PAZAPA-4460 file (N, C-alpha, C; in steps of 0.05 Angstrom, whole numbers, plus 32768, in hexadecimal, padded with zeros to 4 digits):
% residues 165
    n_x    n_y    n_z   ca_x   ca_y   ca_z    c_x    c_y    c_z   seq   type   mol
   7ED3   7D49   6E7A   7EDA   7D65   6E78   7EE9   7D6F   6E90     1      M     A
   7EFC   7D80   6E8C   7F0B   7D8C   6EA2   7F06   7DAA   6EA3     2      E     A
   7F07   7DB5   6EBA   7F02   7DD1   6EBE   7F1B   7DDD   6ECB     3      C     A
   7F25   7DF3   6EC0   7F3E   7E00   6EC9   7F38   7E1D   6ED2     4      L     A
   7F42   7E23   6EEA   7F3D   7E3E   6EF5   7F56   7E46   6F04     5      S     A
   7F58   7E60   6F0A   7F6E   7E6A   6F1A   7F66   7E86   6F23     6      S     A
   7F76   7E90   6F37   7F74   7EAC   6F3F   7F58   7EB5   6F45     7      D     A
   7F4A   7EA7   6F56   7F2E   7EAE   6F5D   7F2D   7EC6   6F70     8      T     A
   7F41   7EC9   6F81   7F43   7EE1   6F92   7F2A   7EE8   6FA1     9      H     A
   7F1B   7ED4   6FAC   7F03   7EDB   6FBB   7F09   7EDF   6FD8    10      L     A
   7EFD   7EF1   6FE5   7EE8   7F04   6FDC   7EF2   7F1F   6FD4    11      P     A
   7F0C   7F21   6FCF   7F18   7F3C   6FC9   7F10   7F46   6FAD    12      R     A
   7F11   7F35   6F99   7F0C   7F3E   6F7D   7EEF   7F3A   6F75    13      R     A
   7EE1   7F29   6F83   7EC5   7F23   6F7E   7EB9   7F17   6F97    14      A     A
   7E9F   7F18   6F9A   7E92   7F0C   6FB1   7E8D   7EEE   6FAE    15      K     A
   7E8B   7EE5   6F95   7E86   7EC9   6F90   7E90   7EC1   6F75    16      E     A
   7E92   7EA7   6F70   7E9A   7E9D   6F56   7E83   7EA1   6F42    17      L     A
   7E89   7EA7   6F29   7E74   7EAA   6F15   7E64   7E91   6F11    18      P     A
   7E4A   7E94   6F0C   7E38   7E7E   6F09   7E40   7E6A   6EF2    19      A     A
   7E4A   7E74   6EDB   7E52   7E61   6EC6   7E69   7E4E   6ED0    20      P     A
   7E7C   7E59   6EDF   7E92   7E48   6EE9   7E87   7E35   6EFE    21      L     A
   7E76   7E3E   6F10   7E6A   7E2C   6F24   7E5A   7E15   6F17    22      L     A
   7E4D   7E1B   6F00   7E3E   7E06   6EF2   7E50   7DF1   6EE6    23      A     A
   7E68   7DF8   6EDF   7E7B   7DE5   6ED2   7E86   7DD1   6EE7    24      E     A
   7E88   7DD9   6F00   7E96   7DC9   6F14   7E8B   7DAD   6F16    25      L     A
   7E71   7DA9   6F1A   7E67   7D8D   6F1D   7E68   7D7D   6F03    26      P     A
   7E6B   7D8A   6EEC   7E6C   7D7C   6ED3   7E88   7D72   6ECC    27      R     A
   7E9C   7D7E   6EDA   7EB8   7D78   6ED4   7EC1   7D5E   6EE2    28      A     A
   7ED1   7D4E   6ED4   7EDD   7D37   6EE0   7EF3   7D40   6EF4    29      D     A
   7F01   7D55   6EEC   7F16   7D61   6EFC   7F15   7D7F   6EFA    30      V     A
   7F18   7D8C   6F11   7F19   7DAA   6F12   7F36   7DB0   6F1A    31      V     A
   7F43   7DC1   6F0A   7F5E   7DCB   6F10   7F5C   7DE8   6F19    32      F     A
   7F6A   7DEF   6F2F   7F6C   7E0A   6F38   7F89   7E11   6F3D    33      H     A
   7F93   7E26   6F30   7FAF   7E2D   6F31   7FB5   7E43   6F45    34      A     A
   7FA7   7E44   6F5B   7FAF   7E55   6F71   7FA4   7E72   6F71    35      G     A
   7FAA   7E80   6F87   7FA0   7E9A   6F8E   7F82   7E98   6F93    36      D     A
   7F7B   7E87   6FA6   7F60   7E84   6FB0   7F59   7E9C   6FC2    37      W     A
   7F6B   7EA3   6FD4   7F69   7EB7   6FE9   7F59   7EAE   7001    38      V     A
   7F42   7EA1   6FFD   7F33   7E97   7014   7F2E   7E79   7013    39      D     A
   7F2C   7E6D   702B   7F28   7E50   702C   7F0C   7E48   7024    40      T     A
   7EF9   7E5A   7026   7EDD   7E54   701F   7EDB   7E4C   7001    41      A     A
   7EEB   7E58   6FF0   7EEB   7E51   6FD4   7EF6   7E36   6FCF    42      T     A
   7F0B   7E2F   6FDE   7F17   7E14   6FDC   7F02   7E00   6FE6    43      L     A
   7EF5   7E06   6FFC   7EE0   7DF4   7006   7ECA   7DF0   6FF1    44      D     A
   7EC1   7E05   6FE4   7EAC   7E04   6FD0   7EB5   7DF2   6FB9    45      L     A
   7ECD   7DF6   6FAE   7ED6   7DE6   6F98   7EDA   7DC9   6FA0    46      L     A
   7EE4   7DC4   6FB8   7EE6   7DA8   6FC1   7ECB   7D9B   6FC2    47      E     A
   7EB7   7DA9   6FCB   7E9C   7D9E   6FCE   7E8E   7D99   6FB4    48      A     A
   7E94   7DAA   6FA0   7E85   7DA8   6F86   7E95   7D9A   6F70    49      R     A
   7EAD   7D91   6F76   7EBE   7D85   6F62   7EC0   7D67   6F67    50      S     A
   7EBF   7D57   6F52   7EC3   7D3A   6F54   7EE1   7D35   6F5D    51      A     A
   7EF3   7D46   6F52   7F0F   7D44   6F58   7F1B   7D60   6F55    52      R     A
   7F29   7D69   6F69   7F36   7D84   6F68   7F54   7D80   6F69    53      L     A
   7F62   7D8D   6F55   7F7F   7D8D   6F55   7F86   7DAB   6F57    54      V     A
   7F92   7DB3   6F6D   7F96   7DCF   6F72   7FAF   7DD5   6F82    55      A     A
   7FB8   7DEE   6F80   7FD0   7DF8   6F8D   7FCA   7E13   6F9A    56      V     A
   7FDD   7E1C   6FAB   7FDA   7E36   6FB7   7FE9   7E4A   6FA5    57      Y     A
   7FE2   7E64   6FA8   7FEF   7E79   6F99   7FFD   7E8D   6FAC    58      G     A
   8009   7EA1   6FA0   8018   7EB4   6FB0   8007   7EC5   6FC3    59      N     A
   7FED   7EC7   6FBE   7FDB   7ED6   6FCF   7FCD   7EC5   6FE4    60      N     A
   7FD3   7EAC   6FE5   7FC6   7E99   6FF7   7FD6   7E97   7011    61      D     A
   7FC7   7E9A   7027   7FD3   7E9A   7042   7FD8   7E7E   704D    62      G     A
   7FDF   7E7D   7067   7FE7   7E63   7073   7FD1   7E4E   7074    63      P     A
   7FB8   7E56   7076   7FA3   7E42   7076   7FA1   7E33   705C    64      Q     A
   7FA3   7E41   7046   7FA2   7E35   702B   7FBC   7E25   7026    65      L     A
   7FD2   7E30   702E   7FEC   7E22   702A   7FEE   7E08   703A    66      R     A
   7FDF   7E07   7050   7FDF   7DEF   7060   7FCF   7DD9   7052    67      A     A
   7FBC   7DE0   7040   7FAB   7DCD   7033   7FB2   7DC7   7017    68      R     A
   7FC3   7DD7   700B   7FC9   7DD4   6FEE   7FE7   7DD4   6FEA    69      L     A
   7FF0   7DC6   6FD5   800D   7DC6   6FCE   8014   7DDE   6FBD    70      P     A
   802E   7DE3   6FBA   8037   7DF7   6FA7   8035   7DED   6F8A    71      E     A
   8039   7DD3   6F86   8036   7DC6   6F6C   8026   7DAD   6F70    72      V     A
   8013   7DA8   6F5E   8002   7D90   6F60   8005   7D81   6F46    73      A     A
   8004   7D66   6F48   8006   7D55   6F30   7FEE   7D42   6F2F    74      Y     A
   7FE6   7D3C   6F16   7FD0   7D29   6F12   7FD4   7D1C   6EF7    75      A     A
   7FCC   7D03   6EF6   7FCB   7CF5   6EDC   7FAE   7CF1   6ED5    76      E     A
   7FA8   7CF8   6EBC   7F8C   7CF7   6EB3   7F8B   7CEE   6E96    77      L     A
   7F7E   7CD8   6E92   7F7A   7CCE   6E76   7F94   7CCA   6E67    78      G     A
   7FA9   7CC3   6E75   7FC3   7CBE   6E69   7FD4   7CD7   6E66    79      G     A
   7FCA   7CEE   6E70   7FDA   7D07   6E70   7FE3   7D0E   6E8C    80      L     A
   7FFC   7D18   6E8D   8007   7D20   6EA7   8004   7D3F   6EAA    81      R     A
   7FF5   7D47   6EBE   7FF0   7D63   6EC3   8000   7D6C   6EDB    82      F     A
   8008   7D86   6EDA   8013   7D94   6EF1   8005   7DAE   6EF4    83      A     A
   8002   7DB7   6F0C   7FF5   7DD1   6F12   8008   7DE1   6F24    84      V     A
   800C   7DFA   6F1D   801D   7E0C   6F2D   8011   7E28   6F29    85      V     A
   8016   7E39   6F3D   800A   7E54   6F3A   801B   7E65   6F28    86      H     A
   8035   7E68   6F2D   8045   7E7B   6F1F   805A   7E6E   6F0E    87      E     A
   805E   7E78   6EF5   8072   7E6E   6EE3   8086   7E83   6EDA    88      T     A
   8084   7E9B   6EE5   8097   7EB0   6EDD   808E   7EBF   6EC5    89      G     A
   80A0   7ECE   6EB9   809A   7EE0   6EA3   8091   7ED0   6E8A    90      A     A
   8081   7EDD   6E7A   8077   7ED1   6E62   808E   7EC9   6E4F    91      A     A
   80A2   7EDB   6E4C   80B8   7ED5   6E3B   80C8   7EBD   6E46    92      Q     A
   80CB   7EA9   6E36   80DA   7E91   6E3D   80CA   7E7D   6E4E    93      G     A
   80B0   7E82   6E51   80A0   7E70   6E62   80A0   7E53   6E59    94      R     A
   809D   7E4F   6E3F   809B   7E33   6E35   80B4   7E24   6E3C    95      E     A
   80CB   7E2F   6E36   80E5   7E21   6E3C   80E9   7E1D   6E5A    96      A     A
   80E3   7E32   6E69   80E7   7E30   6E86   80D5   7E1A   6E92    97      R     A
   80BC   7E19   6E8A   80A9   7E06   6E95   80AF   7DEA   6E8B    98      C     A
   80B8   7DE7   6E72   80BF   7DCD   6E67   80D7   7DC2   6E77    99      A     A
   80E9   7DD3   6E7F   8100   7DCA   6E8F   80F8   7DC3   6EAB   100      A     A
   80E5   7DD2   6EB7   80DC   7DCD   6ED2   80CA   7DB5   6ED5   101      R     A
   80BA   7DB0   6EC0   80A6   7D9A   6EC0   80AB   7D87   6EA9   102      F     A
   80C2   7D7A   6EA8   80C9   7D69   6E91   80B7   7D50   6E8D   103      P     A
   80AB   7D47   6EA2   809A   7D2F   6EA1   807C   7D36   6EA1   104      D     A
   8075   7D4E   6E97   805A   7D58   6E97   8050   7D5C   6E7B   105      T     A
   8037   7D56   6E76   802B   7D5B   6E5B   801C   7D75   6E5B   106      D     A
   800F   7D7D   6E71   7FFF   7D95   6E73   8005   7DA3   6E8D   107      V     A
   800C   7DBD   6E8B   8011   7DCE   6EA2   7FFA   7DE3   6EA4   108      L     A
   7FEC   7DE2   6EBA   7FD8   7DF7   6EC0   7FE4   7E0A   6ED4   109      V     A
   7FE3   7E24   6ECD   7FEF   7E38   6EDE   7FDD   7E51   6EE0   110      F     A
   7FE4   7E63   6EF1   7FD4   7E7C   6EF5   7FE6   7E94   6EF8   111      G     A
   7FDF   7EA5   6F0C   7FEE   7EBC   6F15   7FE9   7ED5   6F04   112      H     A
   7FEC   7ED4   6EEA   7FEB   7EEC   6ED9   7FCF   7EF5   6ED3   113      S     A
   7FBB   7EE4   6ED6   7F9F   7EEA   6ECE   7F9C   7EEC   6EB0   114      H     A
   7FB1   7EE5   6EA1   7FB1   7EE7   6E84   7FAE   7ECB   6E79   115      I     A
   7F98   7EC5   6E6A   7F95   7EAB   6E5E   7FAD   7EA4   6E4C   116      P     A
   7FB5   7E8B   6E4C   7FCD   7E82   6E3E   7FC8   7E66   6E35   117      W     A
   7FCF   7E60   6E1C   7FCE   7E45   6E11   7FE4   7E42   6DFC   118      D     A
   7FFA   7E36   6E04   8010   7E32   6DF2   801B   7E16   6DF6   119      T     A
   802C   7E0E   6DE4   8039   7DF4   6DE6   8057   7DF8   6DE3   120      T     A
   8067   7DED   6DF6   8084   7DEF   6DF5   808E   7DDC   6DE0   121      A     A
   80A7   7DE1   6DD6   80B2   7DCF   6DC2   80B3   7DB1   6DCB   122      P     A
   80B4   7DAD   6DE5   80B5   7D92   6DF0   8099   7D84   6DEF   123      T     A
   8084   7D94   6DE9   8069   7D89   6DE8   8059   7D90   6E01   124      G     A
   8065   7D9D   6E15   8057   7DA5   6E2D   8042   7DBB   6E26   125      L     A
   8029   7DB6   6E2D   8014   7DC9   6E28   8011   7DDA   6E41   126      R     A
   8012   7DF5   6E3D   800F   7E07   6E54   7FF5   7E16   6E52   127      L     A
   7FE5   7E14   6E68   7FCA   7E20   6E68   7FC7   7E32   6E81   128      L     A
   7FBF   7E4B   6E7C   7FB7   7E5D   6E92   7F9B   7E65   6E8C   129      N     A
   7F88   7E5E   6E9E   7F6C   7E64   6E99   7F64   7E81   6E9E   130      P     A
   7F77   7E92   6EA6   7F70   7EAD   6EAD   7F62   7EAE   6EC8   131      G     A
   7F51   7EC1   6ECD   7F43   7EC3   6EE6   7F25   7EC7   6EE1   132      S     A
   7F14   7EB8   6EF0   7EF8   7EBC   6EED   7EED   7ED4   6EFC   133      P     A
   7EFD   7EE1   6F0C   7EF4   7EF7   6F1D   7F03   7F11   6F1A   134      T     A
   7F1B   7F10   6F0F   7F2C   7F28   6F0E   7F3A   7F29   6EF3   135      D     A
   7F2E   7F37   6EE0   7F39   7F37   6EC4   7F52   7F48   6EC1   136      R     A
   7F58   7F58   6ED5   7F6F   7F6B   6ED3   7F6D   7F7A   6EB9   137      R     A
   7F81   7F78   6EA8   7F81   7F87   6E8F   7F76   7F77   6E77   138      R     A
   7F6A   7F60   6E7D   7F5E   7F4F   6E68   7F42   7F59   6E62   139      Q     A
   7F38   7F53   6E4A   7F1D   7F5C   6E44   7F07   7F4D   6E53   140      P     A
   7F0D   7F34   6E5D   7EF8   7F24   6E6A   7F04   7F14   6E81   141      H     A
   7EF4   7F0E   6E94   7EFB   7EF9   6EA8   7EF7   7EDF   6E99   142      C     A
   7F08   7ECB   6EA1   7F08   7EB2   6E91   7F0D   7E99   6EA3   143      T     A
   7F06   7E82   6E98   7F0F   7E68   6EA1   7F10   7E56   6E89   144      Y     A
   7F1A   7E3D   6E8C   7F1D   7E2B   6E75   7F10   7E10   6E7B   145      M     A
   7F08   7E03   6E66   7F00   7DE7   6E67   7F10   7DD8   6E51   146      T     A
   7F13   7DBE   6E55   7F22   7DAD   6E42   7F18   7D91   6E46   147      A     A
   7F1F   7D80   6E33   7F18   7D64   6E34   7F31   7D54   6E31   148      T     A
   7F34   7D3F   6E41   7F4A   7D2C   6E3F   7F3E   7D12   6E35   149      V     A
   7F49   7D08   6E1F   7F3F   7CEF   6E14   7F56   7CE2   6E04   150      A     A
   7F59   7CC8   6E08   7F6D   7CB8   6DF9   7F89   7CC4   6DFA   151      D     A
   7F90   7CCE   6E11   7FAB   7CD9   6E15   7FAF   7CF4   6E08   152      G     A
   7F9A   7D02   6E01   7F9C   7D1C   6DF4   7F8B   7D31   6E03   153      S     A
   7F94   7D4A   6E02   7F85   7D60   6E0C   7F77   7D6D   6DF4   154      L     A
   7F5D   7D6E   6DF6   7F4D   7D78   6DDF   7F39   7D8D   6DE9   155      M     A
   7F2D   7D9B   6DD6   7F18   7DAD   6DDB   7F1E   7DC1   6DF1   156      D     A
   7F36   7DCC   6DF1   7F3D   7DE0   6E05   7F2E   7DFA   6DFD   157      V     A
   7F1E   7E03   6E10   7F0D   7E1A   6E0A   7F0F   7E2F   6E20   158      H     A
   7F15   7E48   6E18   7F16   7E5E   6E2B   7EFA   7E6A   6E2C   159      L     A
   7EEF   7E6A   6E44   7ED4   7E75   6E48   7ED6   7E92   6E52   160      H     A
   7ECA   7EA4   6E44   7EC9   7EC0   6E4C   7EAF   7EC4   6E5C   161      R     A
   7EB2   7ED1   6E73   7E9C   7ED5   6E84   7E90   7EF1   6E80   162      L     A
   7E76   7EF3   6E83   7E69   7F0E   6E80   7E72   7F21   6E96   163      P     A
   7E72   7F3B   6E90   7E7A   7F4E   6EA5   7E68   7F4B   6EBD   164      P     A
   7E74   7F51   6ED5   7E64   7F50   6EED   7E55   7F6A   6EF2   165      R     A
***
């Protein structure tokens, strides 16, 4: 099982990560985080609790996080090629833009908007935004995602809605 998160914005938007997300971390084979951590303590926490962390910095992340994380991260998992990036631009045209930018990628995990997203480009690129577990903005719920990679396929993609704080 894989766990996908983004835009945690700690401690500005919340004091801590929600318990359901924290419980997923040690169960996941890979934890993906698509940036906007804001503090290094959250990165330290995810590194300590994750078997494998694939993560990037976001536009709200300062020099300490940028020194430890790339702008784009890549990983191969179960025969699938993943890329992680914080920002992908406007929703309109996103699939075509991302398919052109990541032509050798099967799954793109991204963040920035805090809006959950699950689409597939005509090229077959799957685009996933897990939303934010701490800052729902104009969304009805704070969220994160889980998924399973098996036999070269991404399956059981599930958007988890978190209870109000």
